[in-house]
Backbone and ligand atoms as CSV (ligand in chain L), in Angstrom:
chain,resi,resn,atom,element,x,y,z
A,1,MET,N,N,4.261,46.368,-20.958
A,1,MET,CA,C,4.898,45.072,-21.425
A,1,MET,C,C,5.828,44.662,-20.396
A,2,ALA,N,N,5.578,43.335,-19.926
A,2,ALA,CA,C,6.536,42.785,-18.960
A,2,ALA,C,C,7.883,42.598,-19.511
A,3,LEU,N,N,8.952,42.763,-18.703
A,3,LEU,CA,C,10.201,42.488,-19.000
A,3,LEU,C,C,10.612,41.033,-18.774
A,4,VAL,N,N,10.770,40.259,-19.889
A,4,VAL,CA,C,11.357,38.936,-19.713
A,4,VAL,C,C,12.406,38.631,-20.556
A,5,LEU,N,N,13.616,38.287,-19.939
A,5,LEU,CA,C,14.898,38.194,-20.651
A,5,LEU,C,C,15.203,36.657,-20.773
A,6,SER,N,N,15.882,36.309,-21.799
A,6,SER,CA,C,16.258,34.931,-21.994
A,6,SER,C,C,17.714,34.817,-21.317
A,7,PHE,N,N,17.861,33.764,-20.539
A,7,PHE,CA,C,19.238,33.264,-20.108
A,7,PHE,C,C,19.583,31.899,-20.580
A,8,HIS,N,N,20.833,31.717,-20.927
A,8,HIS,CA,C,21.341,30.410,-21.202
A,8,HIS,C,C,22.394,30.083,-20.122
A,9,CYS,N,N,22.199,28.829,-19.606
A,9,CYS,CA,C,23.158,28.229,-18.752
A,9,CYS,C,C,24.521,28.185,-19.556
A,10,GLY,N,N,25.578,28.738,-18.973
A,10,GLY,CA,C,26.832,28.702,-19.656
A,10,GLY,C,C,27.463,27.384,-19.642
A,11,ARG,N,N,27.036,26.410,-18.951
A,11,ARG,CA,C,27.520,25.085,-18.812
A,11,ARG,C,C,26.826,24.039,-19.662
A,12,CYS,N,N,25.497,23.963,-19.483
A,12,CYS,CA,C,24.704,23.036,-20.236
A,12,CYS,C,C,23.800,23.547,-21.213
A,13,GLY,N,N,23.635,24.753,-21.346
A,13,GLY,CA,C,22.917,25.376,-22.396
A,13,GLY,C,C,21.337,25.519,-22.054
A,14,LYS,N,N,20.845,25.103,-21.025
A,14,LYS,CA,C,19.520,25.064,-20.660
A,14,LYS,C,C,19.004,26.581,-20.622
A,15,GLU,N,N,17.851,26.699,-21.158
A,15,GLU,CA,C,17.245,28.047,-21.255
A,15,GLU,C,C,16.312,28.497,-20.262
A,16,TYR,N,N,16.394,29.709,-19.941
A,16,TYR,CA,C,15.455,30.240,-18.920
A,16,TYR,C,C,14.879,31.433,-19.373
A,17,ALA,N,N,13.555,31.681,-19.140
A,17,ALA,CA,C,12.913,32.926,-19.310
A,17,ALA,C,C,12.712,33.498,-17.974
A,18,VAL,N,N,13.426,34.672,-17.875
A,18,VAL,CA,C,13.413,35.313,-16.456
A,18,VAL,C,C,12.527,36.585,-16.504
A,19,TYR,N,N,11.538,36.584,-15.695
A,19,TYR,CA,C,10.532,37.654,-15.587
A,19,TYR,C,C,11.100,38.659,-14.494
A,20,TYR,N,N,11.215,39.899,-15.050
A,20,TYR,CA,C,11.568,41.022,-14.000
A,20,TYR,C,C,10.353,41.823,-13.789
A,21,PRO,N,N,9.818,41.800,-12.637
A,21,PRO,CA,C,8.641,42.525,-12.276
A,21,PRO,C,C,9.059,43.983,-12.252
A,22,LYS,N,N,8.086,44.883,-12.600
A,22,LYS,CA,C,8.418,46.298,-12.602
A,22,LYS,C,C,8.676,46.738,-11.262
A,23,ALA,N,N,8.248,46.133,-10.271
A,23,ALA,CA,C,8.633,46.592,-8.933
A,23,ALA,C,C,10.047,46.541,-8.638
A,24,LEU,N,N,10.768,45.613,-9.376
A,24,LEU,CA,C,12.107,45.321,-9.402
A,24,LEU,C,C,12.779,46.448,-10.349
A,25,VAL,N,N,12.299,46.505,-11.543
A,25,VAL,CA,C,12.892,47.373,-12.554
A,25,VAL,C,C,12.817,48.822,-12.388
A,26,TYR,N,N,11.719,49.253,-11.993
A,26,TYR,CA,C,11.436,50.730,-11.919
A,26,TYR,C,C,12.497,51.386,-11.012
A,27,PRO,N,N,12.653,51.007,-9.785
A,27,PRO,CA,C,13.514,51.720,-8.918
A,27,PRO,C,C,14.993,51.579,-9.482
A,28,LEU,N,N,15.311,50.538,-10.133
A,28,LEU,CA,C,16.673,50.195,-10.610
A,28,LEU,C,C,16.997,51.315,-11.726
A,29,TYR,N,N,15.976,51.549,-12.551
A,29,TYR,CA,C,16.297,52.429,-13.727
A,29,TYR,C,C,15.709,53.810,-13.489
A,30,GLY,N,N,15.107,54.107,-12.307
A,30,GLY,CA,C,14.524,55.420,-12.117
A,30,GLY,C,C,13.310,55.627,-12.873
A,31,GLN,N,N,12.550,54.591,-13.270
A,31,GLN,CA,C,11.353,54.842,-14.049
A,31,GLN,C,C,10.160,55.044,-13.121
A,32,GLY,N,N,10.333,54.843,-11.819
A,32,GLY,CA,C,9.205,55.082,-10.951
A,32,GLY,C,C,9.559,54.383,-9.617
A,33,THR,N,N,8.628,54.425,-8.721
A,33,THR,CA,C,8.871,53.741,-7.448
A,33,THR,C,C,8.599,52.247,-7.536
A,34,ARG,N,N,9.017,51.664,-6.455
A,34,ARG,CA,C,8.665,50.180,-6.356
A,34,ARG,C,C,7.092,49.976,-6.330
A,35,GLU,N,N,6.419,50.917,-5.602
A,35,GLU,CA,C,5.035,50.856,-5.478
A,35,GLU,C,C,4.301,50.981,-6.840
A,36,GLN,N,N,4.827,51.969,-7.631
A,36,GLN,CA,C,4.311,52.045,-8.931
A,36,GLN,C,C,4.473,50.879,-9.809
A,37,GLY,N,N,5.632,50.364,-9.739
A,37,GLY,CA,C,5.895,49.072,-10.436
A,37,GLY,C,C,4.999,47.961,-10.103
A,38,ALA,N,N,4.924,47.816,-8.765
A,38,ALA,CA,C,3.991,46.666,-8.377
A,38,ALA,C,C,2.596,46.881,-8.702
A,39,GLN,N,N,2.097,48.025,-8.899
A,39,GLN,CA,C,0.744,48.268,-9.325
A,39,GLN,C,C,0.587,47.858,-10.772
A,40,GLU,N,N,1.650,48.162,-11.534
A,40,GLU,CA,C,1.586,47.636,-13.024
A,40,GLU,C,C,1.771,46.212,-13.194
A,41,ASP,N,N,2.509,45.660,-12.326
A,41,ASP,CA,C,2.782,44.172,-12.197
A,41,ASP,C,C,1.408,43.535,-12.025
A,42,ALA,N,N,0.709,44.150,-10.933
A,42,ALA,CA,C,-0.613,43.500,-10.640
A,42,ALA,C,C,-1.582,43.592,-11.902
A,43,ARG,N,N,-1.554,44.665,-12.490
A,43,ARG,CA,C,-2.383,44.913,-13.768
A,43,ARG,C,C,-2.025,43.890,-14.811
A,44,GLU,N,N,-0.793,43.628,-15.068
A,44,GLU,CA,C,-0.443,42.817,-16.107
A,44,GLU,C,C,-0.799,41.260,-15.733
A,45,ALA,N,N,-0.626,40.957,-14.388
A,45,ALA,CA,C,-0.954,39.676,-13.979
A,45,ALA,C,C,-2.551,39.494,-14.189
A,46,GLU,N,N,-3.298,40.537,-13.807
A,46,GLU,CA,C,-4.769,40.477,-13.898
A,46,GLU,C,C,-5.247,40.348,-15.362
A,47,SER,N,N,-4.598,41.076,-16.206
A,47,SER,CA,C,-5.041,41.125,-17.603
A,47,SER,C,C,-4.706,39.800,-18.289
A,48,GLY,N,N,-3.721,38.944,-17.684
A,48,GLY,CA,C,-3.497,37.751,-18.249
A,48,GLY,C,C,-2.219,37.706,-19.155
A,49,ALA,N,N,-1.709,38.887,-19.289
A,49,ALA,CA,C,-0.639,39.106,-20.231
A,49,ALA,C,C,0.553,38.294,-19.822
A,50,LEU,N,N,0.730,38.242,-18.320
A,50,LEU,CA,C,1.845,37.524,-17.821
A,50,LEU,C,C,1.723,36.097,-18.154
A,51,ARG,N,N,0.481,35.611,-17.979
A,51,ARG,CA,C,0.255,34.165,-18.193
A,51,ARG,C,C,0.559,33.748,-19.703
A,52,VAL,N,N,0.366,34.735,-20.650
A,52,VAL,CA,C,0.674,34.417,-22.032
A,52,VAL,C,C,2.253,34.351,-22.212
A,53,LEU,N,N,2.877,35.210,-21.589
A,53,LEU,CA,C,4.255,35.091,-21.601
A,53,LEU,C,C,4.898,33.868,-21.001
A,54,GLN,N,N,4.350,33.539,-19.931
A,54,GLN,CA,C,4.694,32.259,-19.210
A,54,GLN,C,C,4.502,31.095,-20.092
A,55,GLU,N,N,3.390,30.943,-20.799
A,55,GLU,CA,C,2.973,29.943,-21.596
A,55,GLU,C,C,3.830,29.829,-22.735
A,56,ARG,N,N,4.267,31.048,-23.408
A,56,ARG,CA,C,5.061,30.977,-24.581
A,56,ARG,C,C,6.446,30.465,-24.154
A,57,ALA,N,N,7.011,31.013,-23.014
A,57,ALA,CA,C,8.331,30.441,-22.624
A,57,ALA,C,C,8.301,28.996,-22.341
A,58,ARG,N,N,7.184,28.473,-21.838
A,58,ARG,CA,C,7.055,27.040,-21.629
A,58,ARG,C,C,7.183,26.319,-22.986
A,59,GLN,N,N,6.266,26.753,-23.892
A,59,GLN,CA,C,6.368,26.126,-25.217
A,59,GLN,C,C,7.665,26.247,-25.999
A,60,GLN,N,N,8.488,27.193,-25.687
A,60,GLN,CA,C,9.879,27.312,-26.100
A,60,GLN,C,C,10.865,26.474,-25.440
A,61,GLY,N,N,10.221,25.646,-24.393
A,61,GLY,CA,C,11.206,24.808,-23.657
A,61,GLY,C,C,12.024,25.546,-22.598
A,62,LYS,N,N,11.655,26.902,-22.256
A,62,LYS,CA,C,12.385,27.558,-21.307
A,62,LYS,C,C,11.672,27.407,-19.890
A,63,THR,N,N,12.584,27.521,-18.963
A,63,THR,CA,C,12.190,27.455,-17.598
A,63,THR,C,C,11.772,28.865,-17.156
A,64,TRP,N,N,10.634,28.948,-16.642
A,64,TRP,CA,C,10.204,30.362,-16.158
A,64,TRP,C,C,10.729,30.534,-14.790
A,65,VAL,N,N,11.322,31.858,-14.656
A,65,VAL,CA,C,11.783,32.269,-13.362
A,65,VAL,C,C,11.266,33.615,-13.014
A,66,ASN,N,N,10.798,33.864,-11.903
A,66,ASN,CA,C,10.413,35.087,-11.411
A,66,ASN,C,C,11.532,35.741,-10.693
A,67,ALA,N,N,12.215,36.783,-11.133
A,67,ALA,CA,C,13.396,37.361,-10.549
A,67,ALA,C,C,12.913,38.174,-9.375
A,68,GLY,N,N,11.665,38.424,-9.282
A,68,GLY,CA,C,11.095,39.171,-8.081
A,68,GLY,C,C,11.215,38.321,-6.892
A,69,GLU,N,N,11.183,36.907,-7.104
A,69,GLU,CA,C,11.238,35.948,-6.107
A,69,GLU,C,C,12.553,35.417,-5.828
A,70,GLN,N,N,13.324,35.284,-6.902
A,70,GLN,CA,C,14.775,34.772,-6.640
A,70,GLN,C,C,15.638,35.425,-7.681
A,71,GLN,N,N,16.755,35.858,-7.115
A,71,GLN,CA,C,17.842,36.566,-7.978
A,71,GLN,C,C,18.790,35.557,-8.556
A,72,GLN,N,N,18.638,34.298,-8.082
A,72,GLN,CA,C,19.688,33.327,-8.388
A,72,GLN,C,C,18.994,31.953,-8.512
A,73,VAL,N,N,19.264,31.360,-9.536
A,73,VAL,CA,C,18.734,29.875,-9.668
A,73,VAL,C,C,19.963,28.937,-9.803
A,74,VAL,N,N,19.713,27.729,-9.312
A,74,VAL,CA,C,20.685,26.595,-9.567
A,74,VAL,C,C,20.156,25.800,-10.696
A,75,CYS,N,N,20.896,25.775,-11.843
A,75,CYS,CA,C,20.577,24.953,-12.882
A,75,CYS,C,C,20.528,23.463,-12.413
A,76,THR,N,N,19.910,22.722,-13.432
A,76,THR,CA,C,19.868,21.234,-13.144
A,76,THR,C,C,21.173,20.711,-13.289
A,77,CYS,N,N,22.210,21.368,-13.918
A,77,CYS,CA,C,23.557,20.828,-14.041
A,77,CYS,C,C,24.427,21.266,-12.893
A,78,GLY,N,N,23.696,22.073,-12.016
A,78,GLY,CA,C,24.483,22.365,-10.699
A,78,GLY,C,C,25.072,23.784,-10.858
A,79,LYS,N,N,25.116,24.444,-11.983
A,79,LYS,CA,C,25.714,25.729,-12.124
A,79,LYS,C,C,24.785,26.696,-11.430
A,80,THR,N,N,25.272,27.651,-10.763
A,80,THR,CA,C,24.540,28.837,-10.197
A,80,THR,C,C,24.473,29.933,-11.265
A,81,LEU,N,N,23.190,30.279,-11.458
A,81,LEU,CA,C,23.053,31.469,-12.431
A,81,LEU,C,C,22.504,32.648,-11.747
A,82,ASN,N,N,23.279,33.725,-11.974
A,82,ASN,CA,C,22.969,34.926,-11.286
A,82,ASN,C,C,22.065,35.763,-12.171
A,83,LEU,N,N,20.931,36.096,-11.808
A,83,LEU,CA,C,19.901,36.785,-12.539
A,83,LEU,C,C,19.929,38.356,-12.234
A,84,ASP,N,N,20.792,38.845,-11.523
A,84,ASP,CA,C,20.784,40.113,-11.233
A,84,ASP,C,C,20.701,41.017,-12.420
A,85,LEU,N,N,19.701,41.788,-12.529
A,85,LEU,CA,C,19.323,42.572,-13.763
A,85,LEU,C,C,20.600,43.622,-13.978
A,86,ALA,N,N,21.097,44.161,-12.905
A,86,ALA,CA,C,22.192,45.122,-13.067
A,86,ALA,C,C,23.391,44.427,-13.718
A,87,GLN,N,N,23.381,43.204,-13.775
A,87,GLN,CA,C,24.641,42.490,-14.459
A,87,GLN,C,C,24.321,41.922,-15.749
A,88,HIS,N,N,23.032,42.113,-16.280
A,88,HIS,CA,C,22.589,41.581,-17.465
A,88,HIS,C,C,22.948,42.526,-18.577
A,89,PRO,N,N,23.519,42.152,-19.613
A,89,PRO,CA,C,23.903,43.166,-20.731
A,89,PRO,C,C,22.795,43.682,-21.546
A,90,ARG,N,N,21.666,42.842,-21.572
A,90,ARG,CA,C,20.634,43.273,-22.461
A,90,ARG,C,C,19.584,43.946,-21.672
A,91,VAL,N,N,19.906,45.092,-20.939
A,91,VAL,CA,C,18.975,45.795,-20.215
A,91,VAL,C,C,18.358,46.880,-21.036
A,92,PRO,N,N,17.109,47.448,-20.669
A,92,PRO,CA,C,16.500,48.372,-21.482
A,92,PRO,C,C,17.232,49.645,-21.827
A,93,GLN,N,N,17.684,50.249,-20.703
A,93,GLN,CA,C,18.644,51.312,-20.747
A,93,GLN,C,C,19.858,50.992,-20.120
A,94,SER,N,N,20.932,50.985,-20.816
A,94,SER,CA,C,22.181,50.591,-20.248
A,94,SER,C,C,22.743,51.630,-19.227
A,95,ARG,N,N,23.238,51.056,-18.204
A,95,ARG,CA,C,23.781,51.952,-17.168
A,95,ARG,C,C,25.229,51.902,-17.363
A,96,ALA,N,N,25.848,52.753,-16.446
A,96,ALA,CA,C,27.329,52.809,-16.477
A,96,ALA,C,C,27.984,51.550,-16.541
A,97,GLY,N,N,27.712,50.794,-15.493
A,97,GLY,CA,C,28.358,49.572,-15.223
A,97,GLY,C,C,28.156,48.480,-16.316
A,98,ALA,N,N,27.184,48.556,-17.118
A,98,ALA,CA,C,26.790,47.604,-18.063
A,98,ALA,C,C,27.695,47.574,-19.252
A,99,ALA,N,N,28.344,48.764,-19.384
A,99,ALA,CA,C,29.250,48.762,-20.652
A,99,ALA,C,C,30.418,47.824,-20.766
A,100,ARG,N,N,30.893,47.529,-19.579
A,100,ARG,CA,C,32.139,46.712,-19.601
A,100,ARG,C,C,31.857,45.332,-19.981
A,101,GLN,N,N,30.457,44.859,-20.055
A,101,GLN,CA,C,30.081,43.471,-20.423
A,101,GLN,C,C,29.953,43.395,-21.883
A,102,VAL,N,N,30.672,42.445,-22.518
A,102,VAL,CA,C,30.504,42.270,-23.957
A,102,VAL,C,C,30.146,40.796,-24.226
A,103,GLY,N,N,29.321,40.665,-25.301
A,103,GLY,CA,C,29.097,39.319,-25.791
A,103,GLY,C,C,28.143,38.546,-24.835
A,104,LEU,N,N,28.756,37.469,-24.366
A,104,LEU,CA,C,27.941,36.468,-23.553
A,104,LEU,C,C,27.365,37.059,-22.364
A,105,ILE,N,N,26.203,36.437,-22.084
A,105,ILE,CA,C,25.482,36.810,-20.762
A,105,ILE,C,C,26.362,36.335,-19.602
A,106,PRO,N,N,26.731,37.208,-18.750
A,106,PRO,CA,C,27.618,36.864,-17.634
A,106,PRO,C,C,26.943,35.994,-16.534
A,107,PHE,N,N,27.134,34.705,-16.678
A,107,PHE,CA,C,26.601,33.733,-15.736
A,107,PHE,C,C,27.554,33.426,-14.712
A,108,GLY,N,N,27.016,33.413,-13.423
A,108,GLY,CA,C,27.796,33.029,-12.346
A,108,GLY,C,C,28.795,34.115,-12.095
A,109,PRO,N,N,28.981,34.287,-10.773
A,109,PRO,CA,C,29.962,35.321,-10.271
A,109,PRO,C,C,31.329,34.940,-10.654
A,110,ALA,N,N,32.206,35.929,-10.623
A,110,ALA,CA,C,33.636,35.736,-11.016
A,110,ALA,C,C,34.343,34.803,-10.208
A,111,HIS,N,N,33.927,34.600,-9.045
A,111,HIS,CA,C,34.658,33.690,-8.090
A,111,HIS,C,C,34.530,32.221,-8.358
A,112,ARG,N,N,33.555,31.882,-9.205
A,112,ARG,CA,C,33.357,30.474,-9.554
A,112,ARG,C,C,34.431,30.048,-10.655
A,113,LYS,N,N,35.183,29.038,-10.375
A,113,LYS,CA,C,36.083,28.583,-11.379
A,113,LYS,C,C,35.500,27.839,-12.499
A,114,PRO,N,N,35.865,28.015,-13.653
A,114,PRO,CA,C,35.274,27.356,-14.915
A,114,PRO,C,C,35.668,25.920,-15.075
A,115,SER,N,N,35.687,25.116,-14.003
A,115,SER,CA,C,36.299,23.777,-14.255
A,115,SER,C,C,35.195,22.837,-14.563
L,1,ZN,ZN,ZN,23.122,24.150,-16.565
């Protein structure tokens, strides 16, 4: 199953469905190599499973983002959204650094002022 996480823009509330390819996830969580992940990504794309998820996200009004291609998106409101999986609280297996994050999805690096 492909890993797709929902992001909300902290400023305007726009929703994003962010797809994390296994080529990205596997090395990060030690589940395999990037190459093994890439093979499974290709299988999911071929089977059409990925297209189904993409279509579902679209029907829910979410913007589809491939985190394998971009780790950061600039929302239509101008806010920069950081999609770095290591900074996302809802990760499949939490890592040491993830514990300090509570509640809201941490959008945007800390150096951006909330004005
Ligand atoms: Zn926004």
